[in-house]
C-alpha positions as CSV (number, residue, x, y, z in Angstrom):
1,M,108.0,94.6,95.3
2,R,105.6,93.7,92.5
3,N,102.0,92.7,93.0
4,Q,102.0,88.9,93.3
5,R,99.2,88.6,90.9
6,T,101.9,89.0,88.2
7,I,102.9,85.4,89.0
8,F,99.3,84.1,88.2
9,V,98.8,86.3,85.2
10,A,102.1,85.3,83.7
11,S,102.1,81.6,84.6
12,Y,98.5,80.4,84.0
13,P,98.4,81.3,80.3
14,V,101.7,79.5,79.7
15,Q,100.4,76.5,81.5
16,A,97.2,76.7,79.4
17,V,99.1,76.7,76.2
18,A,101.1,73.6,77.3
19,A,98.0,71.8,78.3
20,A,96.3,72.7,75.0
21,A,99.5,71.4,73.2
22,I,99.2,68.1,74.9
23,A,95.5,67.9,73.9
24,F,96.1,68.7,70.2
25,G,99.1,66.3,70.2
26,V,96.8,63.5,71.3
27,L,94.0,64.4,68.8
28,D,96.5,64.7,65.9
29,H,98.7,61.7,67.0
30,F,101.9,63.6,66.9
31,L,102.6,63.7,70.7
32,S,105.8,61.8,71.5
33,V,106.8,60.7,75.0
34,G,109.6,63.3,75.1
35,A,107.4,66.1,74.1
36,L,104.8,65.0,76.7
37,F,107.4,65.0,79.5
38,A,108.6,68.5,78.4
39,L,105.1,70.0,78.3
40,V,104.3,68.3,81.7
41,A,107.5,69.8,83.1
42,V,106.6,73.2,82.0
43,I,103.2,72.9,83.7
44,S,104.8,71.4,86.9
45,I,107.5,74.1,87.2
46,L,105.0,77.0,86.7
47,W,102.5,75.2,89.0
48,D,105.1,75.2,91.8
49,M,105.6,79.0,91.3
50,T,101.9,79.7,91.6
51,W,101.6,77.3,94.5
52,A,104.3,79.2,96.4
53,A,102.5,82.5,95.7
54,I,99.1,81.1,96.9
55,N,100.8,79.9,100.1
56,A,102.5,83.2,100.7
57,A,99.5,85.4,100.0
58,P,97.7,84.9,103.4
59,G,100.9,86.0,105.1
60,V,100.9,89.2,103.1
61,L,97.2,90.0,103.4
62,L,96.4,88.9,106.9
63,T,97.8,89.3,110.4
64,P,99.6,86.5,112.2
65,D,96.6,85.9,114.5
66,E,94.4,85.3,111.5
67,Q,96.5,82.6,109.8
68,F,94.8,79.5,111.3
69,A,91.4,80.8,110.6
70,A,92.3,81.6,107.1
71,G,93.6,78.1,106.7
72,G,90.4,76.6,107.9
73,V,88.3,78.7,105.5
74,S,90.5,77.9,102.5
75,G,90.6,74.2,103.5
76,A,86.8,74.1,103.7
77,I,86.5,75.7,100.3
78,G,89.3,73.6,98.8
79,G,87.8,70.3,100.2
80,A,84.3,71.1,98.7
81,L,85.9,71.8,95.4
82,T,88.0,68.7,95.6
83,L,85.0,66.4,96.1
84,F,83.0,68.2,93.4
85,G,86.0,68.3,91.1
86,Y,86.9,64.7,91.3
87,A,83.4,63.7,90.8
88,A,82.7,66.0,87.9
89,G,86.2,65.4,86.4
90,G,85.6,61.7,86.3
91,L,82.3,62.1,84.5
92,L,83.8,64.7,82.1
93,L,86.7,62.4,81.3
94,L,84.2,59.7,80.3
95,W,82.4,62.1,78.1
96,V,85.2,64.1,76.4
97,G,88.2,61.8,76.8
98,A,91.8,62.6,77.8
99,A,92.3,65.2,75.1
100,G,89.1,67.0,75.9
101,G,90.1,67.0,79.6
102,M,93.3,68.7,78.8
103,L,91.5,71.3,76.7
104,L,89.1,71.9,79.6
105,Y,92.1,72.2,81.9
106,A,93.6,74.8,79.5
107,A,90.4,76.7,79.5
108,L,90.2,76.7,83.3
109,L,93.8,78.0,83.6
110,G,92.9,80.8,81.2
111,L,89.9,81.6,83.4
112,G,92.2,81.6,86.4
113,A,94.5,84.2,84.8
114,V,91.5,86.5,84.1
115,L,90.2,86.1,87.6
116,A,93.7,87.0,88.9
117,L,93.7,90.4,87.2
118,P,91.9,92.3,90.0
119,L,94.0,90.9,92.8
120,V,96.2,93.2,94.9
121,I,98.8,91.2,96.8
122,V,101.7,93.6,97.4
123,P,104.3,92.6,100.1
124,P,106.0,95.4,102.0
125,R,109.1,96.7,100.2
126,P,112.5,95.7,101.7
127,K,114.3,98.4,103.6
128,A,116.7,98.6,100.7
129,A,116.6,97.6,97.1
130,E,118.3,94.2,96.5
131,S,119.2,92.2,93.5
132,F,117.7,88.9,92.6
133,G,120.9,87.2,93.8
134,A,120.7,89.0,97.2
135,S,117.1,88.1,97.5
136,F,117.8,84.5,96.7
137,R,120.6,84.3,99.4
138,S,118.4,86.1,101.9
139,G,115.7,83.4,101.4
140,W,118.1,80.7,102.1
141,E,119.6,82.6,105.1
142,L,116.2,82.3,106.7
143,V,116.1,78.5,106.2
144,L,119.7,77.9,107.2
145,G,120.2,80.5,109.9
146,G,118.9,81.3,113.4
147,E,119.9,80.0,116.7
148,G,119.8,76.2,116.5
149,R,118.7,76.5,112.9
150,P,115.0,76.0,113.7
151,F,113.8,75.8,110.1
152,L,116.4,73.3,109.1
153,Q,115.3,71.1,112.0
154,L,111.7,71.5,110.8
155,A,112.9,70.5,107.3
156,T,114.0,67.2,108.8
157,I,110.5,66.1,109.7
158,D,109.1,67.9,106.7
159,S,111.1,65.6,104.5
160,I,109.7,62.5,106.3
161,E,106.2,63.9,105.7
162,G,107.1,64.7,102.1
163,F,108.4,61.2,101.6
164,L,105.0,59.8,102.6
165,A,102.9,62.5,100.9
166,G,101.7,60.2,98.2
167,G,101.0,57.4,100.5
168,A,97.3,58.2,101.0
169,A,96.5,58.2,97.3
170,I,98.4,54.9,96.7
171,L,97.0,53.1,99.8
172,I,93.3,54.2,99.1
173,T,93.7,52.8,95.6
174,L,95.2,49.6,96.9
175,F,92.5,49.1,99.5
176,A,89.9,49.7,96.8
177,T,91.3,47.1,94.5
178,A,92.7,44.5,96.9
179,T,90.3,44.6,99.8
180,Y,87.0,45.9,98.2
181,H,87.7,44.1,94.9
182,G,87.8,47.2,92.7
183,A,84.5,48.6,94.0
184,A,84.1,52.3,93.2
185,S,82.1,52.6,96.3
186,G,85.1,51.5,98.4
187,Y,87.4,54.1,96.8
188,A,84.8,56.9,96.9
189,T,84.0,56.3,100.6
190,L,87.7,56.2,101.7
191,F,88.6,59.2,99.6
192,V,85.6,61.3,100.8
193,A,86.3,60.4,104.4
194,F,89.9,61.5,104.0
195,V,88.9,64.9,102.5
196,V,86.3,65.5,105.1
197,G,88.7,64.7,107.9
198,G,91.0,67.4,106.4
199,V,88.3,70.0,106.2
200,V,87.3,69.3,109.9
201,A,91.0,69.7,110.9
202,G,91.2,73.1,109.3
203,L,88.0,74.3,111.0
204,V,89.1,73.1,114.4
205,L,92.5,74.7,114.2
206,G,90.9,77.9,112.9
207,A,88.7,78.0,116.0
208,A,91.5,77.0,118.4
209,N,94.2,79.2,116.9
210,P,97.0,77.2,118.6
211,R,99.8,79.7,117.9
212,A,101.6,79.1,121.2
213,G,101.7,75.3,120.8
214,V,102.4,75.0,117.0
215,G,105.8,73.3,117.7
216,L,104.2,70.4,119.7
217,L,101.2,70.3,117.4
218,M,103.2,69.3,114.3
219,P,105.0,66.3,115.6
220,A,101.9,65.2,117.5
221,A,99.9,65.4,114.2
222,L,102.5,63.2,112.5
223,A,102.4,60.7,115.3
224,A,98.5,60.6,115.2
225,C,98.7,60.1,111.5
226,G,101.1,57.1,112.0
227,I,98.7,55.6,114.5
228,A,95.8,56.0,112.1
229,Y,97.7,54.4,109.3
230,L,98.6,51.5,111.5
231,A,94.9,51.1,112.4
232,A,94.0,51.1,108.7
233,A,96.5,48.3,108.2
234,V,95.2,46.0,111.0
235,L,91.5,46.7,111.4
236,P,89.0,44.3,109.8
237,P,87.8,45.3,106.2
238,L,84.5,46.9,107.3
239,L,83.8,50.0,105.1
240,A,82.3,52.1,107.9
241,L,85.3,51.4,110.2
242,A,87.7,52.1,107.4
243,A,86.0,55.4,106.6
244,A,86.4,56.5,110.3
245,T,90.1,55.6,110.1
246,W,90.7,57.5,106.9
247,A,88.9,60.5,108.3
248,L,91.4,60.5,111.1
249,I,94.3,60.2,108.6
250,G,92.9,63.2,106.7
251,F,92.5,65.1,110.0
252,S,95.9,64.6,111.3
253,S,97.8,65.0,108.0
254,S,95.9,68.3,107.4
255,A,96.6,69.4,110.9
256,Y,100.3,69.1,110.3
257,L,100.2,71.0,107.1
258,G,97.9,73.6,108.4
259,A,100.1,74.2,111.5
260,K,103.2,74.4,109.4
261,Y,101.9,76.9,106.9
262,A,100.3,79.0,109.6
263,F,103.6,79.1,111.4
264,F,105.5,80.1,108.1
265,R,103.0,82.9,107.3
266,G,102.9,84.1,110.9
267,S,106.6,84.1,111.6
268,V,108.4,85.0,108.4
269,P,108.4,88.6,107.2
270,P,106.0,89.1,104.3
271,D,108.6,90.4,101.9
272,R,110.6,87.2,102.3
273,L,107.7,84.7,102.6
274,G,107.4,83.7,99.0
275,R,111.1,83.0,98.6
276,F,111.1,81.2,102.0
277,V,108.1,78.9,101.2
278,S,109.7,78.0,97.9
279,N,113.0,77.1,99.5
280,M,111.4,75.1,102.3
281,Y,109.4,73.1,99.7
282,L,112.7,71.8,98.2
283,F,113.1,69.4,101.2
284,P,109.7,67.6,101.1
285,G,109.5,68.0,97.3
286,L,112.7,66.0,96.7
287,A,111.7,63.5,99.4
288,S,108.3,63.0,97.7
289,I,110.0,61.9,94.6
290,A,111.9,59.1,96.4
291,G,108.8,58.3,98.4
292,A,106.7,57.8,95.3
293,V,109.2,55.3,93.9
294,V,109.6,53.4,97.2
295,L,105.9,53.3,98.2
296,S,104.8,52.3,94.6
297,E,107.3,49.4,94.8
298,I,105.9,48.2,98.1
299,A,102.3,48.6,96.7
300,S,103.2,46.5,93.7
301,G,103.2,43.5,96.1
302,G,99.5,44.0,96.4
303,S,99.2,44.1,100.2
304,P,97.5,47.2,101.6
305,R,98.3,46.0,105.1
306,L,102.0,45.9,104.5
307,L,102.1,49.3,102.9
308,G,99.9,50.8,105.7
309,A,102.2,49.4,108.3
310,V,105.2,50.9,106.6
311,I,103.7,54.3,106.2
312,G,102.3,54.3,109.8
313,A,105.7,53.3,111.2
314,L,107.5,56.1,109.3
315,F,104.9,58.7,110.4
316,L,105.6,57.6,114.0
317,V,109.2,58.1,113.4
318,G,108.6,61.6,112.0
319,G,106.6,62.5,115.1
320,A,109.3,61.1,117.4
321,V,112.0,63.0,115.6
322,G,110.0,66.2,115.8
323,L,109.4,65.9,119.6
324,A,113.2,65.1,120.0
325,L,114.3,68.3,118.2
326,P,114.2,71.2,120.7
327,R,113.9,74.0,118.2
328,V,110.9,72.3,116.7
329,R,109.2,71.7,120.1
330,Q,109.6,75.4,121.0
331,M,108.2,76.8,117.8
332,R,105.5,79.4,118.3
333,Y,104.6,82.8,116.8
Protein backbone atom coordinates (compact mmCIF):
# COMPACT_ATOMS: atom_id res chain seq x y z
CA MET A 1 0.00 0.00 0.00
CA ARG A 2 1.27 3.49 -0.79
CA ASN A 3 2.76 5.88 1.71
CA GLN A 4 -0.14 7.90 3.13
CA ARG A 5 1.84 11.09 2.62
CA THR A 6 0.64 10.86 -1.00
CA ILE A 7 -2.79 12.00 0.21
CA PHE A 8 -1.32 15.16 1.76
CA VAL A 9 1.07 15.92 -1.09
CA ALA A 10 -1.68 15.48 -3.68
CA SER A 11 -4.56 17.14 -1.79
CA TYR A 12 -3.02 20.21 -0.16
CA PRO A 13 -1.84 21.89 -3.41
CA VAL A 14 -5.29 21.48 -4.99
CA GLN A 15 -6.91 22.97 -1.91
CA ALA A 16 -4.39 25.80 -2.06
CA VAL A 17 -5.28 26.55 -5.68
CA ALA A 18 -9.00 26.56 -4.82
CA ALA A 19 -8.43 28.91 -1.88
CA ALA A 20 -6.33 31.24 -4.03
CA ALA A 21 -9.04 31.22 -6.70
CA ILE A 22 -11.57 32.39 -4.12
CA ALA A 23 -9.22 35.19 -3.04
CA PHE A 24 -8.58 36.42 -6.58
CA GLY A 25 -12.29 36.11 -7.35
CA VAL A 26 -13.04 38.46 -4.45
CA LEU A 27 -10.28 40.89 -5.38
CA ASP A 28 -11.25 41.05 -9.09
CA HIS A 29 -15.02 40.94 -8.40
CA PHE A 30 -15.75 37.95 -10.62
CA LEU A 31 -16.59 35.37 -7.96
CA SER A 32 -20.19 34.17 -8.32
CA VAL A 33 -22.14 32.28 -5.66
CA GLY A 34 -22.06 29.12 -7.77
CA ALA A 35 -18.30 29.30 -8.26
CA LEU A 36 -17.80 29.94 -4.56
CA PHE A 37 -19.83 26.86 -3.62
CA ALA A 38 -17.94 24.75 -6.15
CA LEU A 39 -14.53 25.85 -4.87
CA VAL A 40 -15.58 25.36 -1.24
CA ALA A 41 -16.83 21.87 -2.16
CA VAL A 42 -13.42 21.02 -3.64
CA ILE A 43 -11.68 22.20 -0.46
CA SER A 44 -14.16 20.33 1.76
CA ILE A 45 -13.96 17.01 -0.10
CA LEU A 46 -10.18 17.03 -0.13
CA TRP A 47 -10.10 18.18 3.50
CA ASP A 48 -12.15 15.10 4.41
CA MET A 49 -9.58 12.90 2.66
CA THR A 50 -6.66 14.46 4.54
CA TRP A 51 -8.66 14.34 7.79
CA ALA A 52 -9.20 10.59 7.37
CA ALA A 53 -5.48 10.08 6.67
CA ILE A 54 -4.51 12.12 9.74
CA ASN A 55 -6.85 10.09 11.94
CA ALA A 56 -5.57 6.82 10.53
CA ALA A 57 -1.86 7.68 10.85
CA PRO A 58 -1.49 6.98 14.61
CA GLY A 59 -3.01 3.54 14.09
CA VAL A 60 -0.32 2.80 11.50
CA LEU A 61 2.62 4.30 13.35
CA LEU A 62 1.88 3.35 16.98
CA THR A 63 0.86 0.31 18.99
CA PRO A 64 -2.68 -0.08 20.39
CA ASP A 65 -1.38 0.68 23.89
CA GLU A 66 -0.06 4.07 22.73
CA GLN A 67 -3.26 5.40 21.14
CA PHE A 68 -4.71 7.26 24.14
CA ALA A 69 -1.33 8.84 24.93
CA ALA A 70 -0.95 9.91 21.30
CA GLY A 71 -4.42 11.44 21.39
CA GLY A 72 -3.53 13.41 24.50
CA VAL A 73 -0.33 14.81 23.00
CA SER A 74 -1.96 15.71 19.68
CA GLY A 75 -4.91 17.23 21.53
CA ALA A 76 -2.62 19.44 23.61
CA ILE A 77 -0.76 20.63 20.53
CA GLY A 78 -3.99 21.11 18.62
CA GLY A 79 -5.59 23.03 21.48
CA ALA A 80 -2.66 25.42 21.75
CA LEU A 81 -2.66 25.98 18.00
CA THR A 82 -6.44 26.52 18.03
CA LEU A 83 -6.22 29.25 20.66
CA PHE A 84 -3.30 30.91 18.89
CA GLY A 85 -4.83 30.43 15.46
CA TYR A 86 -8.19 31.97 16.32
CA ALA A 87 -6.57 34.95 18.02
CA ALA A 88 -4.00 35.52 15.29
CA GLY A 89 -6.52 34.77 12.56
CA GLY A 90 -8.95 37.37 13.88
CA LEU A 91 -6.25 40.02 13.91
CA LEU A 92 -5.01 39.05 10.47
CA LEU A 93 -8.51 39.21 9.00
CA LEU A 94 -8.85 42.76 10.31
CA TRP A 95 -5.53 43.58 8.69
CA VAL A 96 -5.65 41.78 5.33
CA GLY A 97 -9.39 41.22 4.84
CA ALA A 98 -11.22 38.13 3.59
CA ALA A 99 -9.29 37.87 0.32
CA GLY A 100 -5.96 38.20 2.10
CA GLY A 101 -7.06 35.55 4.58
CA MET A 102 -7.77 33.10 1.75
CA LEU A 103 -4.36 33.81 0.22
CA LEU A 104 -2.76 33.14 3.59
CA TYR A 105 -4.76 29.92 3.84
CA ALA A 106 -3.51 28.90 0.39
CA ALA A 107 0.07 29.59 1.45
CA LEU A 108 -0.32 27.49 4.60
CA LEU A 109 -1.76 24.61 2.57
CA GLY A 110 1.24 24.81 0.26
CA LEU A 111 3.54 24.76 3.30
CA GLY A 112 1.64 21.71 4.59
CA ALA A 113 2.36 19.87 1.33
CA VAL A 114 6.06 20.67 1.62
CA LEU A 115 6.22 19.54 5.25
CA ALA A 116 4.45 16.29 4.31
CA LEU A 117 7.18 15.28 1.84
CA PRO A 118 9.46 13.55 4.39
CA LEU A 119 6.61 11.63 6.07
CA VAL A 120 6.70 7.85 6.00
CA ILE A 121 3.27 6.40 6.86
CA VAL A 122 3.05 3.00 5.20
CA PRO A 123 0.34 0.58 6.36
CA PRO A 124 1.14 -3.14 6.16
CA ARG A 125 0.29 -4.68 2.83
CA PRO A 126 -2.88 -6.80 2.62
CA LYS A 127 -2.24 -10.52 2.40
CA ALA A 128 -3.36 -10.46 -1.22
CA ALA A 129 -3.54 -7.69 -3.76
CA GLU A 130 -7.05 -6.32 -4.13
CA SER A 131 -8.81 -3.91 -6.41
CA PHE A 132 -10.28 -0.58 -5.34
CA GLY A 133 -13.76 -2.13 -5.38
CA ALA A 134 -12.68 -5.01 -3.17
CA SER A 135 -10.99 -2.60 -0.76
CA PHE A 136 -14.12 -0.44 -0.68
CA ARG A 137 -16.33 -3.44 0.10
CA SER A 138 -13.91 -4.65 2.73
CA GLY A 139 -14.10 -1.30 4.50
CA TRP A 140 -17.87 -1.46 4.67
CA GLU A 141 -17.80 -5.10 5.78
CA LEU A 142 -15.91 -3.95 8.86
CA VAL A 143 -18.59 -1.35 9.60
CA LEU A 144 -21.59 -3.58 8.92
CA GLY A 145 -20.26 -6.97 10.02
CA GLY A 146 -19.21 -8.72 13.20
CA GLU A 147 -21.26 -10.46 15.86
CA GLY A 148 -24.01 -8.04 16.87
CA ARG A 149 -22.69 -5.47 14.38
CA PRO A 150 -20.79 -3.51 17.04
CA PHE A 151 -19.61 -0.68 14.82
CA LEU A 152 -23.08 -0.17 13.42
CA GLN A 153 -24.36 0.09 17.00
CA LEU A 154 -21.64 2.64 17.72
CA ALA A 155 -22.67 4.55 14.60
CA THR A 156 -26.07 5.06 16.25
CA ILE A 157 -24.72 7.15 19.10
CA ASP A 158 -22.07 8.63 16.82
CA SER A 159 -24.88 10.01 14.66
CA ILE A 160 -26.45 11.64 17.71
CA GLU A 161 -23.10 13.20 18.62
CA GLY A 162 -22.65 14.27 15.00
CA PHE A 163 -26.09 15.91 14.97
CA LEU A 164 -24.97 18.00 17.94
CA ALA A 165 -21.40 18.62 16.76
CA GLY A 166 -22.04 22.25 15.83
CA GLY A 167 -23.94 22.97 19.02
CA ALA A 168 -20.98 24.32 20.99
CA ALA A 169 -20.03 26.95 18.40
CA ILE A 170 -23.63 28.08 17.94
CA LEU A 171 -24.39 28.19 21.66
CA ILE A 172 -21.19 30.04 22.63
CA THR A 173 -22.00 32.69 20.02
CA LEU A 174 -25.59 32.92 21.24
CA PHE A 175 -24.53 33.30 24.87
CA ALA A 176 -22.01 35.97 23.90
CA THR A 177 -24.64 38.01 22.04
CA ALA A 178 -27.79 37.40 24.11
CA THR A 179 -26.41 37.02 27.64
CA TYR A 180 -23.20 39.04 27.55
CA HIS A 181 -24.54 41.60 25.05
CA GLY A 182 -22.04 40.91 22.33
CA ALA A 183 -19.04 41.26 24.58
CA ALA A 184 -15.89 39.86 23.01
CA SER A 185 -14.68 38.96 26.49
CA GLY A 186 -17.70 36.68 26.97
CA TYR A 187 -17.11 34.82 23.73
CA ALA A 188 -13.35 34.57 24.32
CA THR A 189 -13.76 33.29 27.88
CA LEU A 190 -16.25 30.56 26.97
CA PHE A 191 -14.30 29.50 23.89
CA VAL A 192 -10.97 29.29 25.73
CA ALA A 193 -12.59 27.33 28.58
CA PHE A 194 -14.07 24.89 26.05
CA VAL A 195 -10.71 24.31 24.35
CA VAL A 196 -8.80 24.00 27.63
CA GLY A 197 -11.32 21.43 28.87
CA GLY A 198 -10.71 19.38 25.73
CA VAL A 199 -6.95 19.52 26.18
CA VAL A 200 -7.24 18.37 29.80
CA ALA A 201 -9.46 15.46 28.71
CA GLY A 202 -6.85 14.25 26.25
CA LEU A 203 -4.08 14.42 28.82
CA VAL A 204 -6.17 12.62 31.47
CA LEU A 205 -7.15 9.83 29.08
CA GLY A 206 -3.57 9.56 27.87
CA ALA A 207 -2.39 9.00 31.43
CA ALA A 208 -5.24 6.62 32.34
CA ASN A 209 -5.16 4.63 29.07
CA PRO A 210 -8.69 3.20 29.68
CA ARG A 211 -8.55 0.53 26.96
CA ALA A 212 -10.63 -1.99 28.91
CA GLY A 213 -13.44 0.45 29.66
CA VAL A 214 -13.71 2.35 26.39
CA GLY A 215 -17.22 0.98 25.74
CA LEU A 216 -18.55 2.49 28.97
CA LEU A 217 -16.47 5.65 28.64
CA MET A 218 -18.06 6.79 25.38
CA PRO A 219 -21.72 6.84 26.51
CA ALA A 220 -20.69 8.16 29.93
CA ALA A 221 -18.91 11.05 28.24
CA LEU A 222 -22.02 11.84 26.18
CA ALA A 223 -24.17 11.79 29.31
CA ALA A 224 -21.70 14.07 31.13
CA CYS A 225 -21.79 16.41 28.16
CA GLY A 226 -25.59 16.49 28.38
CA ILE A 227 -25.49 17.37 32.08
CA ALA A 228 -22.97 20.14 31.41
CA TYR A 229 -25.10 21.64 28.63
CA LEU A 230 -28.17 21.57 30.88
CA ALA A 231 -26.12 23.31 33.56
CA ALA A 232 -25.07 25.95 31.05
CA ALA A 233 -28.74 26.52 30.26
CA VAL A 234 -29.96 26.98 33.85
CA LEU A 235 -27.05 28.47 35.81
CA PRO A 236 -27.02 32.24 36.45
CA PRO A 237 -25.09 34.32 33.91
CA LEU A 238 -21.86 34.63 35.88
CA LEU A 239 -18.89 34.49 33.52
CA ALA A 240 -16.62 32.55 35.89
CA LEU A 241 -19.35 29.97 36.51
CA ALA A 242 -20.09 29.74 32.80
CA ALA A 243 -16.38 29.21 32.06
CA ALA A 244 -16.24 26.25 34.45
CA THR A 245 -19.33 24.76 32.79
CA TRP A 246 -17.87 25.15 29.31
CA ALA A 247 -14.63 23.59 30.43
CA LEU A 248 -16.68 20.54 31.47
CA ILE A 249 -18.43 20.54 28.09
CA GLY A 250 -15.06 20.62 26.33
CA PHE A 251 -13.71 17.88 28.59
CA SER A 252 -16.61 15.48 28.10
CA SER A 253 -17.02 16.03 24.35
CA SER A 254 -13.29 15.54 23.78
CA ALA A 255 -13.33 12.46 26.03
CA TYR A 256 -15.93 10.89 23.76
CA LEU A 257 -14.03 11.66 20.56
CA GLY A 258 -10.68 10.65 22.05
CA ALA A 259 -12.06 7.32 23.26
CA LYS A 260 -13.75 6.65 19.92
CA TYR A 261 -10.69 7.28 17.78
CA ALA A 262 -8.35 5.44 20.16
CA PHE A 263 -10.68 2.46 19.88
CA PHE A 264 -10.75 2.70 16.09
CA ARG A 265 -6.96 2.88 15.83
CA GLY A 266 -6.37 0.16 18.37
CA SER A 267 -8.90 -2.38 17.12
CA VAL A 268 -9.02 -2.03 13.32
CA PRO A 269 -6.21 -3.54 11.20
CA PRO A 270 -3.89 -0.74 10.00
CA ASP A 271 -4.32 -1.67 6.34
CA ARG A 272 -8.09 -1.09 6.67
CA LEU A 273 -8.05 1.85 9.05
CA GLY A 274 -8.18 4.72 6.57
CA ARG A 275 -11.10 3.22 4.68
CA PHE A 276 -12.87 2.32 7.92
CA VAL A 277 -12.53 5.81 9.45
CA SER A 278 -13.87 7.39 6.26
CA ASN A 279 -16.85 5.04 6.21
CA MET A 280 -17.66 5.58 9.88
CA TYR A 281 -17.51 9.34 9.37
CA LEU A 282 -20.43 9.09 6.95
CA PHE A 283 -22.90 8.62 9.83
CA PRO A 284 -22.01 11.63 12.01
CA GLY A 285 -21.13 13.66 8.92
CA LEU A 286 -24.60 13.40 7.42
CA ALA A 287 -26.17 13.89 10.85
CA SER A 288 -24.15 17.08 11.37
CA ILE A 289 -25.74 18.62 8.26
CA ALA A 290 -29.22 18.07 9.64
CA GLY A 291 -28.08 19.21 13.08
CA ALA A 292 -26.67 22.47 11.75
CA VAL A 293 -30.03 23.32 10.18
CA VAL A 294 -32.14 22.34 13.20
CA LEU A 295 -29.90 23.90 15.86
CA SER A 296 -29.53 27.11 13.85
CA GLU A 297 -33.31 27.33 13.56
CA ILE A 298 -33.68 26.95 17.33
CA ALA A 299 -30.90 29.52 17.86
CA SER A 300 -32.73 32.01 15.64
CA GLY A 301 -35.26 32.39 18.47
CA GLY A 302 -32.49 34.11 20.44
CA SER A 303 -32.71 32.00 23.59
CA PRO A 304 -29.46 30.32 24.63
CA ARG A 305 -31.25 28.60 27.52
CA LEU A 306 -33.68 26.85 25.17
CA LEU A 307 -30.91 25.76 22.81
CA GLY A 308 -28.75 24.58 25.70
CA ALA A 309 -31.63 22.55 27.13
CA VAL A 310 -32.32 20.89 23.75
CA ILE A 311 -28.66 20.03 23.19
CA GLY A 312 -28.26 18.76 26.74
CA ALA A 313 -31.34 16.55 26.51
CA LEU A 314 -30.18 15.01 23.22
CA PHE A 315 -26.71 14.30 24.61
CA LEU A 316 -28.36 12.52 27.54
CA VAL A 317 -30.37 10.48 25.04
CA GLY A 318 -27.13 9.56 23.26
CA GLY A 319 -25.55 8.45 26.50
CA ALA A 320 -28.60 6.37 27.45
CA VAL A 321 -28.74 4.73 24.02
CA GLY A 322 -25.04 3.87 24.23
CA LEU A 323 -25.44 2.26 27.63
CA ALA A 324 -28.45 0.31 26.35
CA LEU A 325 -26.56 -1.15 23.39
CA PRO A 326 -24.69 -4.25 24.59
CA ARG A 327 -22.06 -4.29 21.85
CA VAL A 328 -21.15 -0.69 22.64
CA ARG A 329 -20.92 -1.30 26.40
CA GLN A 330 -18.61 -4.25 25.82
CA MET A 331 -16.16 -2.45 23.53
CA ARG A 332 -12.51 -2.73 24.51
CA TYR A 333 -9.23 -3.32 22.73
